[in-house]
N, C-alpha and C positions, 0 to 999 in steps of 0.2 A: 504494500500500500504506500502511496506517495505521502511523504511527510514534509513538514515545513522546512526543515534543515536542507532538504534537497532543492526546494524552490529557492531558498536564499542563496544556495551555492551557485545556481544557474543565473540568478538575478544579479549577483554581485553585492558588494558591501558598501556602496555609496549611500550615505545617510545625510539628509538635510535637517538641521536643527535650528532652534531659536530659543532665546531665553524668555521667560514669562513676562519680564519687564520691558521687552521690546515693544514698539508700537505696532498696531495692526498695519499701518502703512509700510513699515519695514518688512513685515511678513509678506505682504502682497508683492512687494518689489522682488524679494527672494523667489517666491513661488512663480512669478511671471518670468524672471530671468532664467530660472532653471527648468521651466516648463514642467512643474510638478503640482500635484493636487493636495499635498499635505506637508506639514512640518512637524517634527517631533519636538516637543517642548521639554527642554532639560534645565534643571536647576541644580547646581552643585554636582553635576555629572549624573543625576538621577532623573528618570522619566517622571514628569509631573503632569503631562497632558499631551493632547494632539490638537493641532489646528488644521482644519481642512477648509475647502471652499464653502462648505455648508455653514460653518460658524461665521465666516466672513460675510456671506450673504445675509445671514441673520443680523449681523452687526450693521450692515448697510441698510437693511430693512427697518431697523430701529433708529435709523438716522443718527448713529453715533459718529463722532468725529474720529476718523481713522488715524489722524495724526496725533491725537491725544489718548485714544483708547489703547489699553495695553493688551497684549496677547492673553495675559492672565484673566482679563475681564471677559473674554469671549471663548477661550479654549474649552475643550472637553477635558475636564480634570479627572475623569474616571474612564479612560478608554478601555475597551475590551482588549485583552492581550492573549497571546498564545505562547507555547513553548516550542523549542525546535523539534520536539518529538510529537507534536500534535499532528494528527492525520489531516490530510487535505479536505476530506469530507466533513470533518468537524469545523474547519475554518470556513468552508462554504456555508454550513448550517448557521454558524455565528454571524457571518456577514449578512446573510439573507434575513435571519430572524431579527437582528439588531440594526439593520440598515447601515452597516459599517463598511465603508469603502476602503478603509485603511486600518490594518491591525498590527500593532507593534509585536515583535517577537522578543521575548525576554527569557533569559536563562539565569535564574536566581536574581541577583541584582543587576545583571549585565544586559543591556539593550543590544541585540544582535542585528536588528533591522526592522523593516516594515514590509508587510505583505499587502499589496493592493488588490483590488478586485480584478484589475487587468493582469497582474502577476498570476493570480489563481486561474483565470481563463486561459492564459497562455500555457501554463504548466499542465493543466488538464488536457488541453488540445494536443500538446506534444506527447503526453502519456498515451492518449488515445491513438495517435498516429503511430507511435512505437509499437503498441499492442497490435494494431491493425497490420503493420508490416510483419511482425513476428508470426501472426496467424497466416498471412498470405504465404510466407516462406515455408511454414509448416505444411500447409495444404499443397503447395507446389511440389514438395518433396515427400508427399504422402506415400507410405510404404505400399507397394503393390501386393495385395492379398494373394494373388495367384502365384507370384514368384516365391513368397514366403512359404506357401502351402506345399510347393513342389520340392522344397529343400529338406 
């Protein structure tokens, strides 16, 4: 079964972070420049929240001043997280059930990365293609019953 650590290995270890005291405008600038949909919010090296476009949209909808509003004031301070050994099907369930597009991966106190909905879709598609190719190869080399019976 596909596990989170395998998805992270393929995805790579690039992680974009921000502090909770940064402004929402700074977060928007980073997300725009890096073409990403989330930032991990770290304080003193520990995960304290996640900031996604969802929280930014809510901020804008409430007409907050993005230049004075802090990341802390709008971030999700209790993001759902998974471990490296979590199975992909469980991540899928959590993402769908909780409407989470980005899920931090934590091993004890260590943040290893973030799995996005896109990462999950890509990993599952690649796994499906691999299994499909394996089945096709197996069928192509199917043992001939007649040949085995004659031996």
